[in-house]
C-alpha positions in Angstrom: 0.0 0.0 0.0 1.2 3.6 0.4 0.7 6.5 -1.8 -1.7 6.7 -4.7 -0.3 5.0 -7.8 0.5 6.9 -11.0 -1.7 5.8 -13.9 0.2 5.9 -17.2 0.4 4.3 -20.6 2.2 0.9 -20.4 5.7 0.7 -21.7 7.5 -2.4 -22.9 9.5 -2.5 -19.7 6.2 -2.9 -17.8 5.5 -6.3 -19.4 6.9 -8.3 -16.5 5.0 -6.3 -13.9 1.8 -6.6 -15.9 2.3 -10.3 -16.2 2.8 -10.7 -12.4 -0.4 -8.9 -11.7 -2.2 -10.8 -14.5 -1.3 -14.2 -13.1 -1.8 -13.3 -9.4 -5.2 -11.6 -10.0 -6.5 -14.5 -12.2 -5.5 -17.1 -9.6 -7.3 -15.1 -7.0 -10.4 -13.9 -8.8 -11.1 -17.1 -10.8 -10.3 -19.8 -8.2 -13.5 -21.9 -8.0 -14.8 -20.4 -11.3 -12.2 -22.0 -13.6 -10.5 -25.4 -13.2 -7.6 -25.3 -10.8 -5.2 -26.9 -13.3 -5.8 -24.1 -15.7 -5.1 -21.5 -13.1 -2.1 -23.3 -11.7 -0.6 -23.7 -15.2 -0.6 -19.9 -15.8 2.9 -18.7 -16.6 4.3 -15.3 -15.8 6.9 -15.8 -18.5 4.3 -16.6 -21.2 2.1 -13.7 -20.1 5.1 -11.4 -20.1 6.0 -12.5 -23.7 2.3 -11.9 -24.7 2.3 -8.4 -23.1 5.6 -7.5 -24.8 3.9 -8.3 -28.2 0.8 -6.4 -27.3 2.6 -3.3 -26.1 5.0 -3.2 -29.0 2.4 -3.9 -31.7 2.7 -1.1 -34.3 -1.0 -1.3 -35.3 -2.5 -1.8 -31.9 -6.2 -0.9 -31.8 -6.3 -0.2 -28.1 -4.3 1.0 -25.2 -3.1 -0.4 -21.9 -2.5 1.6 -18.8 -0.7 0.6 -15.6 -1.0 1.6 -12.0 2.6 2.3 -11.0 3.5 2.8 -7.3 7.1 3.7 -6.8 8.2 1.7 -9.8 6.1 -1.4 -9.1 3.1 -2.3 -11.3 0.2 -2.9 -9.0 -2.6 -3.0 -11.6 -3.4 -2.6 -15.3 -6.3 -2.0 -17.6 -6.8 -2.4 -21.4 -9.3 -0.6 -23.6 -10.1 -0.2 -27.3 -12.8 -0.5 -29.9 -15.4 -3.3 -29.3 -14.2 -6.6 -30.5 -17.5 -8.4 -30.6 -19.6 -8.6 -33.8 -21.4 -5.3 -34.4 -19.7 -3.6 -31.5 -16.9 -1.6 -33.2 -18.7 1.7 -32.6 -18.6 1.0 -28.8 -15.5 1.0 -26.6 -14.6 -2.1 -24.8 -13.0 -2.4 -21.4 -11.0 -5.5 -22.2 -9.5 -6.1 -18.8 -8.9 -4.4 -15.5 -6.9 -6.1 -12.8 -5.3 -5.1 -9.5 -2.8 -7.3 -7.6 -4.8 -9.1 -4.9 -2.7 -7.2 -2.2 -4.1 -4.0 -3.7 -7.8 -4.9 -3.4 -9.8 -2.0 -1.8 -6.9 0.4 -1.9 -8.2 2.6 -4.7 -6.1 1.1 -7.5 -9.1 -0.2 -9.3 -10.9 3.1 -8.9 -7.9 5.0 -10.3 -7.7 2.6 -13.3 -11.4 2.6 -14.2 -11.5 6.4 -14.0 -8.5 6.6 -16.3 -9.8 4.2 -18.9 -13.2 5.9 -18.9 -11.4 9.1 -19.8 -9.4 7.3 -22.5 -12.5 5.9 -24.0 -14.2 9.3 -24.1 -11.0 10.8 -25.7 -11.2 8.1 -28.3 -14.7 9.2 -29.2 -16.8 6.5 -27.7 -20.2 7.5 -26.4 -20.7 4.1 -24.6 -18.6 1.1 -23.7 -19.0 -2.5 -22.5 -17.2 -5.2 -20.6 -17.6 -8.8 -19.8 -17.7 -10.3 -16.3 -17.3 -14.0 -15.6 -20.4 -15.7 -14.1 -19.8 -16.0 -10.4 -17.2 -13.2 -10.2 -19.3 -11.3 -7.7 -16.4 -9.1 -6.5 -15.9 -7.7 -10.0 -19.6 -7.4 -10.6 -20.0 -5.3 -7.4 -17.0 -3.2 -8.4 -18.3 -2.4 -11.8 -21.8 -1.7 -10.5 -20.4 0.8 -8.1 -18.8 2.6 -11.0 -21.9 2.7 -13.1 -21.4 -0.3 -15.4 -24.8 -2.1 -15.4 -25.6 -5.6 -16.6 -27.7 -5.4 -19.8 -28.9 -9.0 -19.9 -26.5 -10.2 -22.7 -24.7 -13.4 -21.9 -22.0 -15.1 -24.0 -20.3 -18.4 -23.8 -16.5 -18.1 -24.2 -14.9 -21.4 -25.4 -11.4 -21.6 -24.0 -9.0 -24.6 -24.0 -10.9 -27.3 -22.1 -13.6 -25.1 -20.6 -16.6 -23.0 -21.5 -17.0 -19.7 -19.6 -20.3 -17.9 -19.2 -19.9 -14.1 -19.2 -22.3 -11.3 -18.5 -22.1 -8.0 -20.4 -22.1 -4.7 -18.6 -22.4 -1.4 -20.3 -21.9 2.3 -19.5 -22.8 5.6 -21.2 -19.8 7.8 -21.4 -21.6 11.0 -22.3 
């Protein structure tokens, strides 16, 4: 904990810190919602390599911001144009994660505030995100920040599992 983190655009050197948060937050948030073997197999090294590719992509269609406290990445969020069919006119909050040791410290609030500003700057009047069925902590967080469930559900086929997700939307105007 400590002082409020700086929210800034992710740089290539942030890939390791983003990957650490990514793996720790998934293992915490999705335990009991995804198979343990999937969560236990998550690799910081693989996530770091993926983040290096995303951050350095010359034609990236979104942006990733990090919460940096004294040189340590304590959270991240990624936004861009909607990736779902027919949703390219909407913004999409593709992911927002804080390290589990940072829950309820204001990191998530700082990140969501920053990405809502970024989405507005990018010209989006509304945005959406997906929350995994059963991820009640995330659902409550988004609800507090004005992202409301709209009744749309999708099944996300991944590896050996099917994930049920609920869409939440927010007007940005």
